[in-house]
The first five atom37 places (N, CA, C, CB, O) and aatype in JSON, in Angstrom:
{
  "aatype": [12, 19, 8, 1, 17, 0, 15, 6, 0, 6, 15, 7, 13, 6, 7, 10, 5, 19, 6, 14, 13, 6, 7, 1, 14, 17, 3, 3, 9, 6, 16, 6, 14, 10, 6, 14, 8, 16, 9, 1, 19, 15, 0, 16, 19, 17, 1, 10, 9, 6, 5, 3, 0, 15, 1, 5, 7, 9, 16, 19, 15, 0, 17, 16, 1, 5, 0, 10, 16, 1, 6, 19, 16, 5, 16, 10, 11, 0, 15],
  "atom_mask": [
    [1, 1, 1, 1, 1],
    [1, 1, 1, 1, 1],
    [1, 1, 1, 1, 1],
    [1, 1, 1, 1, 1],
    [1, 1, 1, 1, 1],
    [1, 1, 1, 1, 1],
    [1, 1, 1, 1, 1],
    [1, 1, 1, 1, 1],
    [1, 1, 1, 1, 1],
    [1, 1, 1, 1, 1],
    [1, 1, 1, 1, 1],
    [1, 1, 1, 0, 1],
    [1, 1, 1, 1, 1],
    [1, 1, 1, 1, 1],
    [1, 1, 1, 0, 1],
    [1, 1, 1, 1, 1],
    [1, 1, 1, 1, 1],
    [1, 1, 1, 1, 1],
    [1, 1, 1, 1, 1],
    [1, 1, 1, 1, 1],
    [1, 1, 1, 1, 1],
    [1, 1, 1, 1, 1],
    [1, 1, 1, 0, 1],
    [1, 1, 1, 1, 1],
    [1, 1, 1, 1, 1],
    [1, 1, 1, 1, 1],
    [1, 1, 1, 1, 1],
    [1, 1, 1, 1, 1],
    [1, 1, 1, 1, 1],
    [1, 1, 1, 1, 1],
    [1, 1, 1, 1, 1],
    [1, 1, 1, 1, 1],
    [1, 1, 1, 1, 1],
    [1, 1, 1, 1, 1],
    [1, 1, 1, 1, 1],
    [1, 1, 1, 1, 1],
    [1, 1, 1, 1, 1],
    [1, 1, 1, 1, 1],
    [1, 1, 1, 1, 1],
    [1, 1, 1, 1, 1],
    [1, 1, 1, 1, 1],
    [1, 1, 1, 1, 1],
    [1, 1, 1, 1, 1],
    [1, 1, 1, 1, 1],
    [1, 1, 1, 1, 1],
    [1, 1, 1, 1, 1],
    [1, 1, 1, 1, 1],
    [1, 1, 1, 1, 1],
    [1, 1, 1, 1, 1],
    [1, 1, 1, 1, 1],
    [1, 1, 1, 1, 1],
    [1, 1, 1, 1, 1],
    [1, 1, 1, 1, 1],
    [1, 1, 1, 1, 1],
    [1, 1, 1, 1, 1],
    [1, 1, 1, 1, 1],
    [1, 1, 1, 0, 1],
    [1, 1, 1, 1, 1],
    [1, 1, 1, 1, 1],
    [1, 1, 1, 1, 1],
    [1, 1, 1, 1, 1],
    [1, 1, 1, 1, 1],
    [1, 1, 1, 1, 1],
    [1, 1, 1, 1, 1],
    [1, 1, 1, 1, 1],
    [1, 1, 1, 1, 1],
    [1, 1, 1, 1, 1],
    [1, 1, 1, 1, 1],
    [1, 1, 1, 1, 1],
    [1, 1, 1, 1, 1],
    [1, 1, 1, 1, 1],
    [1, 1, 1, 1, 1],
    [1, 1, 1, 1, 1],
    [1, 1, 1, 1, 1],
    [1, 1, 1, 1, 1],
    [1, 1, 1, 1, 1],
    [1, 1, 1, 1, 1],
    [1, 1, 1, 1, 1],
    [1, 1, 1, 1, 1]
  ],
  "atom_positions": [
    [[0.87, -90.73, 17.27], [-0.68, -89.47, 17.89], [-1.68, -89.68, 16.62], [-0.16, -87.15, 18.0], [-2.84, -90.09, 16.68]],
    [[-0.91, -89.26, 15.36], [-2.99, -89.69, 14.3], [-3.24, -90.81, 14.03], [-3.42, -89.14, 12.55], [-4.29, -90.95, 13.4]],
    [[-2.38, -92.19, 14.36], [-2.98, -93.5, 13.98], [-3.36, -93.48, 15.57], [-1.89, -94.9, 13.2], [-4.15, -94.42, 15.71]],
    [[-3.18, -92.9, 16.73], [-4.75, -93.12, 17.4], [-4.93, -92.54, 17.12], [-5.36, -93.24, 18.48], [-4.47, -92.78, 16.0]],
    [[-5.37, -91.5, 17.02], [-7.1, -90.95, 16.74], [-7.26, -91.33, 15.87], [-7.65, -89.59, 16.63], [-8.29, -90.83, 15.4]],
    [[-6.84, -91.98, 15.26], [-7.97, -92.71, 13.88], [-8.14, -94.11, 14.38], [-7.18, -92.83, 11.98], [-9.18, -94.65, 14.01]],
    [[-7.48, -94.67, 15.0], [-7.81, -95.86, 15.88], [-8.9, -95.37, 16.98], [-6.4, -96.46, 16.64], [-9.55, -96.23, 17.57]],
    [[-9.03, -94.56, 17.15], [-10.42, -94.19, 18.55], [-11.4, -93.9, 17.22], [-10.16, -92.27, 20.07], [-12.54, -94.24, 17.56]],
    [[-11.39, -93.52, 16.16], [-12.2, -92.31, 15.23], [-13.25, -93.71, 14.84], [-11.07, -91.26, 13.51], [-14.48, -93.81, 14.86]],
    [[-11.68, -95.12, 14.33], [-12.52, -95.51, 13.92], [-13.17, -96.96, 15.21], [-12.0, -95.73, 12.43], [-13.65, -98.07, 15.01]],
    [[-12.98, -96.52, 15.94], [-13.46, -97.73, 16.63], [-14.72, -97.16, 18.16], [-11.73, -98.64, 17.24], [-15.13, -97.68, 19.2]],
    [[-14.92, -95.59, 17.31], [-16.41, -94.82, 17.4], [-16.17, -94.22, 18.49], [0.0, 0.0, 0.0], [-17.15, -93.74, 19.06]],
    [[-14.87, -94.07, 19.12], [-14.29, -93.69, 20.67], [-15.51, -93.8, 21.69], [-13.62, -91.95, 20.77], [-16.48, -93.1, 22.0]],
    [[-15.16, -94.61, 21.92], [-15.44, -95.41, 22.99], [-15.14, -94.68, 24.5], [-14.6, -96.7, 22.76], [-14.05, -94.17, 24.76]],
    [[-16.14, -94.71, 25.35], [-16.55, -94.26, 26.58], [-16.33, -93.07, 26.6], [0.0, 0.0, 0.0], [-15.89, -92.48, 27.59]],
    [[-16.8, -92.12, 24.7], [-16.79, -90.77, 25.29], [-18.5, -90.92, 24.99], [-15.69, -89.35, 24.44], [-19.01, -91.98, 24.62]],
    [[-19.15, -89.86, 25.2], [-20.49, -89.13, 25.64], [-20.34, -88.05, 25.22], [-20.88, -89.0, 27.03], [-19.44, -87.21, 25.33]],
    [[-21.89, -88.12, 24.36], [-21.78, -86.7, 23.42], [-23.27, -86.42, 23.88], [-21.43, -86.82, 21.38], [-24.05, -87.35, 24.07]],
    [[-23.52, -85.5, 24.0], [-24.83, -84.38, 24.34], [-25.77, -83.88, 23.43], [-24.37, -83.14, 24.78], [-25.86, -82.65, 23.4]],
    [[-26.57, -84.59, 22.61], [-27.05, -83.76, 21.96], [-27.19, -82.52, 22.06], [-27.76, -84.04, 21.81], [-26.75, -81.98, 23.08]],
    [[-27.81, -81.76, 21.1], [-27.94, -80.58, 21.7], [-29.23, -80.11, 20.47], [-26.31, -79.62, 21.85], [-29.28, -81.19, 19.9]],
    [[-30.16, -79.31, 19.79], [-30.72, -78.97, 18.68], [-30.28, -77.43, 18.72], [-32.29, -79.34, 18.61], [-29.71, -76.89, 19.67]],
    [[-30.72, -76.66, 17.25], [-30.12, -76.01, 16.86], [-28.71, -75.49, 16.66], [0.0, 0.0, 0.0], [-27.95, -76.36, 16.21]],
    [[-28.09, -74.16, 16.9], [-26.92, -74.44, 16.37], [-25.98, -73.75, 16.94], [-26.87, -74.31, 15.13], [-25.85, -72.61, 16.49]],
    [[-24.91, -74.23, 18.27], [-23.73, -73.8, 18.66], [-24.29, -72.02, 19.7], [-22.6, -73.66, 16.96], [-24.57, -71.58, 20.82]],
    [[-24.07, -71.49, 17.72], [-23.8, -69.76, 18.28], [-24.95, -69.06, 17.66], [-22.17, -68.88, 17.67], [-24.86, -68.15, 16.83]],
    [[-26.12, -69.63, 18.18], [-27.51, -69.11, 17.55], [-27.76, -68.3, 18.18], [-28.65, -69.85, 17.42], [-28.6, -67.54, 17.7]],
    [[-27.26, -67.98, 19.53], [-27.55, -66.67, 20.63], [-26.18, -65.55, 20.98], [-28.01, -67.47, 22.3], [-25.7, -65.04, 22.0]],
    [[-25.77, -65.51, 18.95], [-24.11, -64.95, 19.39], [-24.44, -63.91, 17.64], [-22.14, -66.8, 19.47], [-24.21, -64.36, 16.52]],
    [[-24.93, -62.66, 17.93], [-25.48, -62.26, 17.12], [-23.72, -61.87, 15.58], [-26.56, -60.92, 18.04], [-22.64, -61.28, 15.55]],
    [[-24.58, -62.68, 14.67], [-23.11, -62.36, 13.21], [-23.26, -62.17, 12.26], [-22.17, -63.24, 12.7], [-24.45, -62.19, 11.93]],
    [[-22.55, -61.96, 11.52], [-22.76, -61.09, 10.22], [-21.87, -62.16, 9.49], [-22.17, -59.25, 10.2], [-21.1, -62.99, 9.96]],
    [[-22.3, -61.82, 7.83], [-21.76, -62.49, 6.92], [-20.23, -61.87, 6.71], [-22.68, -62.46, 5.71], [-20.28, -60.7, 6.33]],
    [[-19.09, -62.31, 6.85], [-18.18, -61.41, 6.72], [-17.72, -61.24, 5.11], [-17.07, -61.81, 7.67], [-18.21, -62.03, 4.3]],
    [[-16.73, -60.16, 4.61], [-16.61, -59.68, 3.54], [-14.96, -59.66, 3.64], [-17.46, -58.37, 3.34], [-14.16, -59.53, 4.57]],
    [[-14.85, -59.85, 2.24], [-12.87, -59.18, 2.46], [-13.0, -57.73, 2.09], [-11.34, -60.0, 1.05], [-13.76, -56.97, 1.48]],
    [[-11.78, -57.73, 2.84], [-11.47, -56.57, 2.43], [-9.77, -56.47, 2.72], [-12.44, -55.5, 3.17], [-9.14, -57.25, 3.43]],
    [[-9.28, -55.41, 2.04], [-7.92, -55.08, 1.76], [-6.91, -54.12, 2.26], [-7.96, -54.85, 0.77], [-6.6, -53.11, 1.62]],
    [[-6.32, -54.48, 3.55], [-5.7, -52.84, 4.33], [-3.83, -53.31, 3.87], [-6.14, -52.66, 6.98], [-3.33, -54.42, 3.69]],
    [[-3.13, -51.76, 3.81], [-2.2, -51.65, 3.8], [-0.96, -52.05, 5.06], [-2.42, -50.68, 3.41], [-0.4, -51.08, 5.57]],
    [[-0.67, -53.1, 5.4], [0.76, -52.63, 6.08], [2.05, -52.97, 6.26], [0.69, -52.54, 7.02], [2.38, -54.12, 5.94]],
    [[3.09, -52.02, 6.82], [4.44, -52.51, 6.37], [4.57, -53.98, 6.11], [5.45, -52.16, 7.35], [3.53, -54.59, 5.87]],
    [[5.95, -54.76, 6.16], [6.21, -55.88, 6.7], [6.06, -56.63, 8.03], [7.08, -55.86, 6.51], [5.53, -57.51, 8.7]],
    [[7.1, -55.37, 7.88], [7.16, -55.33, 9.78], [6.26, -55.77, 10.88], [7.17, -54.05, 10.25], [6.18, -56.73, 11.64]],
    [[5.65, -54.71, 10.64], [3.83, -55.15, 11.84], [3.48, -56.14, 10.89], [2.05, -53.62, 12.07], [3.59, -57.19, 11.53]],
    [[3.04, -56.49, 9.44], [2.87, -57.87, 9.12], [3.31, -59.02, 9.58], [3.12, -58.0, 8.23], [2.67, -60.04, 9.81]],
    [[5.12, -58.67, 9.77], [5.19, -59.96, 11.36], [4.42, -60.34, 12.68], [6.29, -59.73, 12.14], [3.73, -61.26, 13.14]],
    [[5.05, -58.87, 13.1], [4.1, -58.96, 14.46], [2.62, -59.64, 14.23], [3.8, -57.34, 15.05], [2.24, -60.62, 14.87]],
    [[2.08, -59.17, 13.5], [0.39, -60.14, 13.49], [0.52, -61.01, 13.94], [-0.38, -60.66, 12.31], [0.01, -61.34, 15.0]],
    [[1.68, -62.02, 12.84], [1.35, -62.87, 12.37], [1.9, -63.52, 13.52], [1.61, -63.08, 11.07], [1.16, -64.41, 13.94]],
    [[2.87, -63.38, 14.11], [3.82, -63.7, 15.6], [2.55, -63.9, 16.69], [5.07, -62.08, 16.2], [2.21, -64.96, 17.22]],
    [[1.88, -62.43, 16.88], [1.4, -62.73, 18.22], [-0.17, -63.58, 17.68], [1.22, -61.07, 19.3], [-0.92, -64.1, 18.51]],
    [[-0.31, -63.59, 16.94], [-1.51, -64.72, 16.21], [-1.11, -66.3, 16.52], [-1.53, -64.55, 14.27], [-1.8, -67.19, 17.02]],
    [[0.17, -66.3, 16.07], [-0.03, -67.12, 16.6], [0.33, -67.62, 18.59], [0.45, -67.67, 15.59], [0.04, -68.46, 19.44]],
    [[1.14, -66.42, 18.38], [0.94, -67.25, 19.47], [-0.97, -67.2, 20.73], [2.5, -66.68, 20.34], [-1.42, -67.92, 21.63]],
    [[-1.21, -66.57, 20.38], [-2.95, -66.54, 20.75], [-3.43, -67.88, 20.09], [-3.95, -65.03, 19.94], [-4.39, -68.46, 20.59]],
    [[-2.61, -68.53, 18.67], [-3.01, -69.29, 18.25], [-4.03, -69.34, 17.8], [0.0, 0.0, 0.0], [-4.6, -70.39, 18.06]],
    [[-4.89, -68.28, 16.87], [-5.94, -67.27, 16.5], [-5.24, -67.32, 14.83], [-5.93, -65.51, 17.57], [-4.03, -67.31, 14.57]],
    [[-6.26, -67.35, 13.94], [-5.78, -66.38, 12.37], [-5.52, -65.07, 12.64], [-7.01, -66.22, 11.11], [-6.05, -64.18, 13.31]],
    [[-4.4, -65.21, 11.83], [-4.05, -63.74, 11.31], [-5.42, -62.98, 10.69], [-2.8, -63.86, 10.03], [-5.39, -61.78, 10.95]],
    [[-6.44, -63.33, 10.02], [-7.59, -62.22, 10.24], [-8.62, -62.33, 11.6], [-8.59, -62.31, 8.9], [-9.21, -61.32, 11.96]],
    [[-8.81, -63.79, 12.43], [-9.15, -63.61, 13.73], [-8.39, -62.45, 14.15], [-8.92, -64.8, 14.55], [-8.77, -61.31, 13.9]],
    [[-7.3, -62.7, 14.79], [-6.51, -61.71, 14.76], [-6.92, -59.75, 14.97], [-6.0, -62.12, 13.48], [-7.15, -58.81, 15.73]],
    [[-6.76, -60.26, 13.53], [-7.18, -58.64, 12.85], [-8.88, -57.92, 13.62], [-7.51, -58.97, 10.61], [-9.29, -56.99, 14.31]],
    [[-9.28, -58.91, 13.01], [-10.96, -58.2, 13.74], [-11.03, -58.01, 15.48], [-12.5, -59.57, 13.37], [-11.71, -57.27, 16.2]],
    [[-9.98, -59.06, 15.76], [-10.32, -58.61, 17.64], [-9.5, -57.0, 17.64], [-9.2, -60.12, 19.25], [-9.94, -56.05, 18.28]],
    [[-8.65, -56.96, 17.05], [-7.79, -55.48, 17.6], [-8.82, -54.76, 17.07], [-6.06, -54.98, 16.96], [-9.45, -54.14, 17.92]],
    [[-9.45, -54.56, 15.23], [-10.09, -53.71, 14.73], [-11.49, -53.18, 15.97], [-10.47, -54.38, 13.28], [-11.88, -52.07, 16.34]],
    [[-12.02, -54.84, 16.38], [-12.77, -54.48, 16.9], [-12.49, -53.45, 18.37], [-13.33, -55.56, 16.91], [-13.14, -52.55, 18.9]],
    [[-11.81, -53.81, 18.53], [-11.21, -53.19, 19.87], [-11.31, -51.78, 19.97], [-9.75, -53.49, 20.04], [-11.98, -50.95, 20.59]],
    [[-10.54, -51.8, 19.24], [-10.51, -50.26, 18.44], [-11.42, -49.04, 18.23], [-10.39, -50.47, 17.25], [-11.36, -47.83, 18.45]],
    [[-12.21, -49.84, 17.75], [-13.52, -48.9, 17.42], [-13.82, -49.01, 18.36], [-14.59, -49.08, 16.48], [-13.73, -47.96, 18.99]],
    [[-14.42, -50.29, 19.19], [-15.14, -49.99, 20.23], [-14.28, -48.74, 21.67], [-15.52, -51.62, 20.71], [-14.84, -48.05, 22.52]],
    [[-13.14, -48.89, 21.45], [-12.96, -47.95, 22.66], [-13.4, -46.16, 22.1], [-11.05, -48.14, 23.22], [-13.94, -45.24, 22.72]],
    [[-12.8, -46.3, 20.49], [-13.12, -45.12, 20.22], [-14.45, -44.22, 20.85], [-13.16, -45.27, 18.97], [-14.51, -43.17, 21.5]],
    [[-15.79, -45.45, 20.18], [-16.95, -45.23, 20.17], [-16.71, -44.56, 21.34], [-17.89, -46.27, 20.03], [-16.61, -43.33, 21.24]],
    [[-16.57, -45.2, 22.73], [-16.43, -45.16, 24.42], [-16.26, -43.96, 24.21], [-15.26, -45.97, 25.39], [-16.71, -42.96, 24.76]],
    [[-15.8, -44.06, 23.65], [-14.39, -42.21, 24.44], [-15.08, -40.97, 23.83], [-11.97, -42.01, 23.44], [-14.93, -39.78, 24.11]],
    [[-16.06, -41.68, 22.72], [-16.76, -39.93, 22.54], [-18.09, -39.48, 23.02], [-16.99, -39.52, 21.01], [-18.44, -38.31, 22.84]]
  ]
}
């Protein structure tokens, strides 16, 4: 599979049409720089997070951001 991808890349991806665009694709999304923060969880909880992140095809960091955002959003809506 890797050899096929390398061959396609070397041949310039024949037949592929790329539509150029201006700007960055995420310009419409409000973003902030990410900062590292440390949390403490049990090994069991960490393994569950890793398993679910893997199932969803995302990183543990992305899983954690989603979970924290979902929780704080629900909490704020309830107040």
